[in-house]
N, C-alpha and C positions, 0 to 999 in steps of 0.2 A: 387725436385729431382725425375726423372722418376723411376717408380718401375721396378723391374726385369721382371714382367709380361708384362708391357707395352713395354719394350725394346725387349723382345722376340716376342711380337706380331708385332712390326715394322719389325723385321727380317723376321718373318714368312710370312708377306704379300708380301715380295720380292721373295718368293719361292713357297708358297702354295696359291692356289686360295682363296682369302678372308682371308688368314692367318690361315686357319683351314683345317682339313680333314673330317669334317662333319658340315653342315651349322649351326645347332642350337648352336654349341659351340662358335660361333663368338659373342654372346651377342647382336646381332642386334635388337632383340625384347625387350631387357631390358635395353640397353644402357651401356656405360662404356666399360672397357677393360676386355676381358676374362682372367680368372685366369689360369696361366700355373701351372700345378700340379707337385710337386717335389716328393711327396711320399704319401702313405696312409696306415692306419692301423686301424683295427676295424671299427668304425663308423665315422672315421675322415680323412679328407684330409688336407695336408699341401701344400701351394702354394710356388712358387719360391721365394717369399719374406719372407717366414717363418710363414705366418699367417695360423692358423688352423681353420677348420670349421667342424661342425657336418654335415655330408653328407646325403642328401636325394635323390641324383641322383643314387648313387650306380651303376655306369657304365650302367645306364638306365635299371636296373633290375636284372641282373644275380647274383649279389653278395648277395644272401640271407643269407650267413654266414658271411658277412662283408668283409672288405679289408684284404687280405694277412693273412688268418688264418694260424697259425704256422704249423699245421699238413698238410695242403694243400701245403704250401711252401716246407715242407720237402719231400712230395711225388713227387712234381715237380722236385726238385733237384735230387732225386734218378732217376727219369725217364730221365732227361736230360743227366745224366751220361751214360745211355744206348743208347743214340742217340736221336736227335731231329726230324728227319724226315727220312723215309725209302722209300717212294713210293712203299711200299709192304704191304701186310696184316699183322696185329698183333692180338694177343689174346685180346688186350684191346678193339678193335672195337667190337668183339663178346660179350665181357662181358658187355660193355656199352649198346649195342643193346638189349641184354637180360634184362638188368636192366630197360631200358626204356619201353620195352614191358610188364614187370611185373607190372609196375606202370600204364601204359596206354595200356590195352589189345587190343584196336582197332588197334594198330600198329603191325599187324601180321608180317610185313617185314619193315625194316628201312634202309635208305641210308643216311650216314653221308656226309655232305658238309661243307662249310666254313663260311656261313652266313645265316641269315634269308631270305635275298633277294634271294639267290641261291636256298634255299629250296622252296620258294613260286613259283618262275618261273619254277622250275623243276616239282612241283606238278601239275601246270597248264598244262604243256606239257604232262604229263601222262594222265590227264583227257581228253585232246583233242585226244590223241591217242586211248584211250579206247572208246570214244563216236563217233569219226569221225566228231566232230563238232568244230566250231571255236570260238564262242562267249563265254564270261564269264560275270558273274554278280559280282560286288563288291559294297561296300557301301560308301556313302559320308562320308568322314572323317576317314575312315579306311585306314591304311597304311600297305602295304605288301612288302616294299622294293622299290628299284628304277628301276626295270625292266619297260620297256615302257608301258605295258598294265596296270600297277598298278598306274601310275602317272596321273590318271584322277580323280579329286576331292579327292585327297589323304589327309592324315592327317599330324599331328605333324609338321615336318620341313616345308612343303609347306604352311600350314595354318600360321605358325609363320612368314614366309616371304611373305605372301599374294599372293602366286602363285597357282592358281587352277589347272593348268596342266603345266608340264615342256616343254619349247621349246625343239625341237629335237625328240619329240614323233610324229611318223608318223600318218597321217590321218587314215591309215588302222588299226594301233594298237588301236587308239582311237575308231574307228568304231566298233571294236570287243569287246569293253568294255562297258557293260551296267551298269548303276549306279542306285542303289536303295537307299532308305532312311533307315538308321539303326533304328531298333525298330518299323518299319512300314511294317507289313506283306502284307498289301494290295498293296504296291508299288512293292513288289517282285512278288506277284501273277499276277499283270498286265504285268510285263516284261516277266514272264514265259509263259503266255498265248499268248502274242503278238509275241514272238519269239520261239514258240513251235517247237521242233525238231532242233533248232539251237544252244542251249546253252550247252556247255560242262561242265562247272563248276560254282559253286557258292562259292566264298571265303569270309570268314568273320572272324573278331576278335570276338570270342564268348563273351569275355568281352573287349569292346573297350578300348584301352589304348593310342591311337595316336591322339585323339581329346581331350585328358584328359581322365580320367577314366569315362566310361559310362557303367554301367551294363546292361545286356539284360533285357528287360521287361518280365514279366511272360508270358510264352508260346511262346516267340519269337523264341528261338532256336528250340523248338519242332516243331513249325510251319514251319521253314526252312527245317527241316528233312522231314516233310510230303510233302512239295512242291517238293523237290528234288526227292523223291520217285515217285511222281505222274508224273513228267516230264522227268524222266530218266537222271537227272543231278547229277554230282559228287559233293558231299558236302565236302568242304575243311575248316577245322578249322585252322586258323592261331593262334597258341598258342606260338608264339615267346615270347610274354610278359606274357601271363596268364599261360603258361605251368609250372607247379610246383610252381607257386606263390600263386595260390588259394587253393592248396592242393596237395597231393601226386599223384592224378590222373588228375590234371589239371582242366580246366574249363569244359571239357566234363564229367569228373567224378562228379564234383560239380553240373552240370546241369542235368545229367542223359541223355545226348544225344550223340549218337555215330556217328561221321563223317565217311566218306569214306576214306579221307586222312587227315593227320595232319602235319602242319609245326611247327618245334621246333627250338630253338636257345638259345642264351644267357646262361641260367642256366645250360644247359647240357654240357657246356664247363667250368663251374666254373669260368668264367671271361676271358677265352681264346677264340679266334675266333673259332666259330663252329656253325653249323646248322644241321638240319636233316629233312627229310620228310619220311613219312611212312603211312601205312594203310592196307587196305584189301590185302590179298595175291594175288588175281587175278589181281588187279591193279598194285601192285608193281613188280609182275613177268614180267611186260612189260618192266621194266628198264634193260638196257644193263648191263652185258652180258647175263642175263636170258632171255631178250626179245629185241625188236627192238628199244626202245626209248633210244636214246643216251644221256648220261650225265657222265662226268668224272671230276676229279680234283686231281692234284698231291698231295695237302696237305690234301685231305679228309681223315678222320680217323687219323689225326696227333696224335702221341703217347702222346704228352704233353696235348693236348686238351682232349683226351680220359681219361687220368689220372685224370685231373681236374674234368671232368664230373662225373666220377665214384665216386670220393671222395665227390663231392657236393651232388649227389643224395643219396648216402649212409648215409649222415648225416641228411636227412629229417626225421621228426617225427611229430606225432600228437601234442605232447607237444610244439614243435617249432611253429607250425601253430597257436595254441591257444594263445601262448604268443605274437606272432606278431599281431594277430587280436586284442588282448587286447590293445596293444600299439597303433594300428591304430585307435581304438575307442577313446582312450585318446587324441591322437594328433588331431583328427577331432573335438572333443568336445572343446578342448582348442583353436583351431583356430576359431571356430564358436563363442565362448565366447569373444575372443579378438575383432572380427569384430563387434559383437553386442555392446560391450562397446564403440567402436569408431564410431558407427553409420554407418558402412560400409556394403553394401549389399554383402553377400557371400553365395554361395551354395557349399556344400562339398559333392562330390561323392567319395565313398570309398568301398573297398571290401578286407577284409583280410589285407595284408601288403601293399596295394596300395591305394592311394587317390589323389584327385585333388581338390584344393580350386578354385572355379570359382567366379570371381568378377562380379556377376550378381544377380538380384533379383529373376529371374525365375528358375524353375527346369531345369536341363540340362539332356536331354534324347536322344539327337541326335546331328548331325553335326550343324544344323541351330541354335539350342538353345545354343550350345557351342560357336558359333560365336558371340552370344550376350554378351559374357563376355568382360569386360572392360580391354583391354590389357595394357592401360596406367597405370591404377591402379595397375595391377599386377607388372608392371615394377618398380613402386615406392615401392611396398611391397618387391619385390625381392632385391632391393638395400638396403632397410632397414634391411632385414634379413642378407644379406651378410656382412654389416657393423657390425653386432652383432654376427658374428661367426657361421652363419647357411648358408648352401649351398643348396638352393632349385633348381629345374630345371630352366634354363634360358628361359623359355617359359610358357605362360599361358596354353598351350595345351599339356602338358606332365604330366606323373604320378610321384608322389613322392613315393619312395620306402623305406620301413623299412627293417632292417636286424637283424640277431641274435646278432649282436654286439651292436645294439642300446639298451640303458637302459631307465628305467623310468626317471632317472635323465636327460638323454639327451633330452627326450621328454618334460620334465618340463622346461628345459632351452630354448628349441625351442618355447614353448608357451610364456614364459616370453619375449623373443625377439619379438614374434609376437604382443604382446600387445603394445609394443612401435612402431613397424613398422606400425601397423594398424592406430595408431593415426596420423602418417605422411601421410597415404593414405587418411584418412578422412579429 
């Protein structure tokens, strides 16, 4: 008897390209039928067939407080009664902007948008306007959304599907995108010297999350700051994933490096669609209507998203980050133990509430070493975990996320499932 998820997937393929609205959801990298989710609460998902899973996707990161916290749902219900969209300013935008700046002081001015992609493409436009230059530097395996200039050796979804660069990206867009190696300052120095006076911006995930979790090497981010200062390049931190995941001041606070512009998303909407870009006052005052750089959006500053973002950021605390870090260490150690017992090569990269188990014998420090991971083994592991009630990301090259709703018991159950799944991998 076909499952409800498989029936829904068959229907979806007749109306949605590939049956999904974002490629990784299709399970192409791990096989089988994607689970259609009916509801979620706390740390758990329930699919259309009534099966429940401990969730480590957590909507790809924003749900640091878990699915559907009661107080957040209550706040959203109250906000919805007052109206769901106005196309006009509200006090909520001001309050959330002030809250973001209090946590990340480098964001002297903030513009809210509707996605991380929109934030990144807008930040690049500001940098080009400020410098009068066209070229940008990005890093192999880092993903900054699906705008043309970012789909050159990008991460996550493109790696998962084996696509280095998307068709439809013009030669001109690709020519303006220079690609360096993550954690390799020498590769950045060479590009900056070779293209001196032509590079508007350098954009980087300060903690890579879209080739799997890859922390910056000691001195790497400080080195980028120094190079950008030397060559007059705008340094952009894409903190769509790392922002407020590594701590209340994001990766920039954790690393002690101040970018010129920052891109945010996910968590500042508490699970609702949102993004933001911000930074130095002189740069952000170029944005219309304060300046000539045009960017607009009917749903920008949406009152529901602002409400959710305020609630989410106001619940952050040092105690929460410590607890999540402790759970992250426990989960990483348990996965490593399970792999050793089964004779499976596994490298685990993690930081705070994020981690990625790579099925490879060597350390994963950049895009090329991430690509050495055995995706077939990950697929077998994924299916084994899914069968035992655990929902990891359906790709080797994504981050696992913990939330306030996860308990030590959840982590222990996950480790128990991993011990069995690793034996199937081995």
